[in-house]
N, C-alpha and C positions, 0 to 999 in steps of 0.2 A: 410385522413392520420390515420394510426392506432395508437388505442389507446396505451398511453404508459403502462398502467396497463397490456394490452394483450401480450406485449412484455416481459414482465419479468416474471421469474419463479424461483423456489428453486432447487439447486442442492441436489438430493437426494441419491447420491452414489448409483444408481440403478444397477441391474445385468448387464446392457447392457455395463458396463465399461467406459462409458462417464462421466467423473468428472470435466468437462470443469467448470470454473468459470470464468465470464468477458462478453465480448459482443462480437458477430460475427455477420456476414451478409454473407449468402451463398446463391448460386444460385440453386433454385430448379431444380432437375434432369428431372421432366416432364413439365418445361416451361421455360419461357425466364425470369420469375419472381425472384427476391430477397426476403429472409427472414430473419429479422432480430430478434435475440435473446439475451436477457440479463438474465444472470444467477447469482443469489446470491448464497453465500456459504451456506453449512450445518448449521442450527442454526440461521441464520439472522432472518428468518421469520418463523414462524410455519408452514405455509402453502401457496399453491398458492393462494386459497380463499381469505387469508388475504390480500395478494398484490392486489387482484381484488378489496377490499373495500376501498383502501387508496386512499385519494384525491391525485391526480398528483403532486401537489406541495410538499407536503410531500414526497412522492415517489422520486422526482427529487434529495432531499436532500440526501437521502440514495443512489442513484447513485452515486453523486460525492463523497461521503464517499468511495464507492466501488472502484470508479476509481481511487482515490486519494492513496488508501492503493497498488492497482495494478501499480501505478505509482511511488510508492516510491522506488528509487534505491539502497537507502543505506540498505532498509529492504531486498530488493530481491538479494543482491550481494551474499550471500551465499546460496540462495534457489538451491536445486538439478537440474541438467540440464533437467531432464524430466519434469519440472515443470517451465520452462523459461518463462520469459515473452513473448518471441518470440514463436508464436504457428506454429507446423508444420502441414500443410494439409497432405492430402493421398498422393499426388503426387509430390508437390513442397513445397520448404520451403517459408513460407509466412512471410514476414516483419511484424512486429507488428505496429499497427496503433500508431503514436504518440499522444495519447489520450489529454494531456494536451495541447499540442500545439493546437488541433483543438479546444478545450473547449475555451482556452483563445482567439482564434481569433473571435469565435463567440460573446464571452462576450464584447470584445473590440468593435466589430463592432455594437453591441446594444448601448453601451455607448457613442463613439465617431465617429461612421461612419467610411468611407473610409479614408485611410491615402492620402494625396495629396502634391503636390509641391505648395509652396507659393511664389509669387512674391511680395517682399516688396518695396513700393516707397514712397517717401516723395513729397508731390505737395501743391502748395499753393492754398488756398481756397477750398482744398478736404474735404471731409466729413470722419471723423474718429478723433482718439485721437490726440490732438494738441501736437506737440513736441516743448516744450519751448525752449530747449537748441538751435536747428536750426532756430526757429524763431527770437529769439534774436540776434543770429549772422548774420542771412541774411536779415532780414526785418528791415525798419526804422520805428520807432515808431511816432505816432502823439502826440504833446505836447498839454495838455488841456490849456484853456484860463487862468486860475488861475497859469499855469506853475508849477503845483504841481504834476502832475501825467502824466505818459506816456501811450499811449494807442496803442495798433497794432491792425490795422485794417485788415492787411492780415497775416493770421496764416498759418502755414505749419503743415499739418498734416500726419500721418502715415498711407498709405492706403496699405491694404493686399488684393491681389487678388488671387484666388485659379486656379490652373489649373487642371481639373478633367479629360483631356484627356492624361495626361502624364503617362508613362509606369508603374510606380510604383502603381499607382493607379488602372490601368488595371489588373497586377498582383495580386494585393490585393482582387479585385473584383472576380477574377477566384478562389483563395484559400476560400474566404468567401462562394461562391457558392458551392464549392466542401464541404466545411465542414457542411453546412446546408443540402446538398443533403445526406450526410451519418449519421448526428447526429442532424439534426433539430428537430426531433420529440421529443428530449430530452427537448427542449424549446416550443414545441408546434408550431412550425412554419416551413414553408416549402419554399424552394429557389424561388423567383419570378425573378429576373434580370439575365437574361442568360449572361453569360462572353462574351466578345467581342473577346478575343484572344483564340486561341487553346495552349494546355500546348506546350511549348517549354523550355526545361530544361535549355540551355545555356542563352538563352535571359532571363529568369526568374531570373537564379541566379545573372546575370550581373545588372538587375535593383534592386534587393535587395541590392547586395554589393554597388552599386554606392550611395543607399539611406544611407546606413550604413557609408559611408565614411564622410558624412557631416550632420550627426544626433548626437545630444548631450542630447536630451531628453529621460530620462529613459524609459517612456511609449513606445515611438517610438522604441527605443532599444529592448525591449522586443518583441513587436510585429514582429519585422524585424527578430528576432531569430526564433520566432515560424513559421513566414512564410517561412523561411529557412528549417526548419524541415519537413514542408510539402512538400514542393518542392522535397526535397530528397525522402521522401516516394511515391511521386506519380512517380518519375522517375523511381523507382523500380517497379512499379506497371503498367509501360506503355506497352502496347503490340501493335500488328500492327493494331487491332480494337479499340484501344483507350486506357483510363485507366480502368483497372480493378475494378469492383465495390465491389468486395467481399472484406472484412477486417475481421481481428481479433484483439483482444485486450484482454488478459486474460491469465489463467494458465490452463495447461492440469489436473492438481492436486493442490487442495488448501491446501494438508495437509503440505508441507513445508512452507507454508506463515504462517499457523497458529502457526508452530513450530517458525518461526522467530519472530512473534509478542510475543509469550508467552516469549520467550527467551530476547526481548527488555525490557518487563515489569519485568522480576523477575531475569534476569540474573545479578549476582554480583560476581565476582572473587575476591579472597583473592588478596591483594595488591602485585603486582610484579610476579605473577601466569599466565601464558598461559592456554588458556581454553583446549589445546590439552594436557596438563600435565594430566589431567583426563581421557584420552583415553587409556583403555586397549588393548593390542595388542594381537594376536594369529599368531603362526608361525609354520610351519613344519620343523622337523629334519628328512630329508630324507637319508637312509643310503646310497643310490646311487648318493647322491650330493656331489660336492666337495667343496660347502659352505652351511655347516649346518646352520640351523636356518633361513631356507628362510621364510620371511615374505611375504605374499601376501596381496597388498593393499586393496583387497576386504574383507579381515578379519577383517579389522580396526572397532573398537567399538567406538562410539563417543555420549556421552551423549548428551541430547538436551540443558540442561539449569543447570547451578551451581549456587546457591544461598547461598552466603555466609554472615553470620550474624557474625560479628567480635565481637560485644559487648558481645554476650552470647557464642561465640566460638562453634558455629553450622552450620553445613553444609548440604544443602538439595540438594539433586540429583533430577531432575525433568523432567520427560518425557511427552512431549506434544503430547497427541494422538487425531488425527481427526477422531474420532469413532462416531457411531449414537447413543449412549447409551442415551446422554443427549436429544435426541427426541424421543426414543422408550421405554426407561425405561426397555428394555430388556437384561438380564445378557448377553446374546449370542453376544451383541454389546459391551462388555467391553473388555479390553486388555486380551489377552490369554496367555497360560503357556510361549510361547517363551519370549513375552514381560517381564512378570514376572520375569523370571529367567535373562534375561538381565539387568534389573533393579538392582537386588540383586548383580549382578556380578559387575556392576558399583560401587555400595556402599562398596563391600568388597575390591574393587581395591584402593578406596579411604582410606579404614582402613588400608591397606598396606602401602600407601604412609605415613599416619600419623604415624604409628609404625616405619617406617625406617627413620622418620624425614626428609621427603623428600620435606615437605611443612613447610619452616621456618614460612611463613606468618600465619600460623594455629598452631603455637606453644601453647600448653595448651589444646587444643583440645583432647578429647578421643573418642575411638570407639563407646561409648554410645552417641556421639553427631551428629551422621550421620544418616540422615532421608530421607525417599523416598516417592515420590508422584508421580500420574498420573494426568496431567491436560486435560481435555476434554471440547468439546464445549456444550453448550445447548441454548435454547432459553427463555430467562426469561419470555417473554410475552405468552408462550405456557401454555397450560394446564398442569401444574406442579404435578397433580394427579398421573402422570406416574412415577414420581421419589421418593426415599425415602424421608420421611420428615427431614427437618432441620430448627430448629428456627433462626430466625436473619440474614438469607442471604440477604433478600431484601436491608438491609442497608450497605452491606460489598461491597467494591470495586469491580466492575465489577460483581455485584450480585453473588459474590462466595459461592459455596454451597458444603459442604461436604457430601458425599454419602456413605462413608463407607471404608473399606481396603480389601486388598487381601495378602495372604502370599502362601508360599510353604510349605507342609506338612513334608518335609524333614528336616525343620529348627525347631530348639528347641524353640517353642513359648511357653513353660510354664516356662520358665527362667523369672526371675523376675529383675528389676533394681539393680544393684549391684553384680549379679552373673556373672560367668565367660562367661557363653553361652548366656546371654543377648545381644541383639541387636536391636535397636529401627527399623532399616532399615528392617529388616524381615517383616515388616508389612508396606504394601506399601498403602498410603492414596490415595482415589480418590476425585478429586475436579472437580467442573464444572465452567466453566467461562460463562458469556453471551458474545455471538459472536459479538453482535451488539455494547456493550459497549466497548469490546476490540478493536474493528475496528475504533471506534472514538476516542481513546486516549490509543496507545500503547506505550508511553514513559517509560522510567524508573519510577517506582512509589514505592517509600519507604513505604507508607501506605500500599499498596498492598502486598508488600513483608511481613511486619509485620503480616498482617491479614492471609495470606497463612500460615506463620509460626505458627500461633496461631490454626488453624484448625488443622495441622498436630500435633500439640504438643497435643492437646485436645484428639486427638483419642489414642495416646500413653499413655497419663495420666489415660485415663478410662480403658485402658488394663491393666496397671501396678496396678492400684488401686483395 
C-alpha cells in the first residue's frame, strides 16, 4: 500500500493552470495502473516536505478537515460554477464521489461490522436474556416447602439469530469493499473480503429500500442512506467493462471556497439589508438601442463580504483574495491595480447609498466610517521572515496578521480626518489569515470580526496621527 504521506501534496497555483484541491484517482496514460492524489489548498502546509514529515495519524485528521470543508453543501451553495464540487474531466462530466457517505460506511464497518437481518425467538430453556413477562404468563412456578416463595424452573429467554447470507448484508459487503478499495489507504487498510454479488442497481436499491421500510434505529437509518448514495454513484460510473475506478472529489479552483469561508466568518449585514444592495451595476446606453440603459449581467460587481458594526456605526468592505503573497512575501503576489480600483468603487457606492439615505439600518453612519480590506491566506507554521513584521498576531483569531495597506495615487491621501476630501476607505488594509485555522472553524465569529476591525482601524489611526 502506498504511504499516505506520498499521496498528499500542496496546491501551488503553478503556471500549469492546475489549481485542483481535493482527491482524485486517475488512470495513468502509459499503463493500466491508477494514481491517487490528494491536494491541500495553498497555505494549509508550508511545503510538501512538511507533509512528508507528518505522522500519518496527524495527516488523517487534516484530511478529514479538508473533506469536511469540501462536503459542506451550505458553504459551497453560492460557489462559482467553475469551482463546483462536481469536477469535469477532459472528455466527460464526472460525478463527484459522495465522500462523506464513503467515509461513514468505512467508519460504521469498523465500529459495528456488517448490517444483518435478525430473527428473534422466545424459547424455553434457551440461553439468552430472560423475558420475565413471558415466563410469568406462560410457565407454572414451583412453590417452595415453606410456601413463601415461587421458583420458575423453566425460563423463557429471548434468542437472536443473525442471517449473514441475506441480501442487505451482501449489498453492504459490496459497498464496504468498494469504499476500502477507493479510500482504504486513508485508514491504512486494504480490502480483503471480495464481494459475492456483482453490482446490480435495481437489486441493490430494492434491498436498501426493503430494509429502510422496517428500520427505526437512527444509526442503521444513516447507514442505509449512505449506502443509497454510494449505489447511485456506482450506477453512474458503471460501464460495459465494470465500474470505473477513477474518481474525483474537490474543486477546480479553491479561491471561491476561500471567499465563502471568509464571508461566513466576517459577513454581517445591517438588519433588513440584503447583500445585493451593495452591488454596483454598470450599463451601456447605446444610441442604436430601443431600450437605453442596457445592463449586461457580466458587468455586475459583487463585493465578497460586508461586515457591519452597528455599535460603532462602521461598515467594512472585505475582499477575500486567494493569492500567494502569504507564502512568498513577494509584492508581485499582492492584489493588483484592477482589484484596488474595484475595492474603492465598492466603498464609493456604499458612501452614495449612505448619502442618499438608502440604508435606513445604517442611520447615523458617515462617509468617514467606511473601511476597506483585502483578506489573504497564509501558513502560520511557515517561515514568517518572508512577511512584514507584526507583533501580537500569534494570539489573534485565525493568527490574523496586518501586513500594510495599498492606495491609488489619484485619491487625496493627504487629507486628515474631518476634512472634506478625507475617506478612510481610500487606504485598503492587507490582512492575512492562517488557512488551517480558517478551515477548522469558519463559523460566524464576533471576536474575529472585532479583531479585524481593530487591525484596520489601527492602520487608519496611524495614518491620521
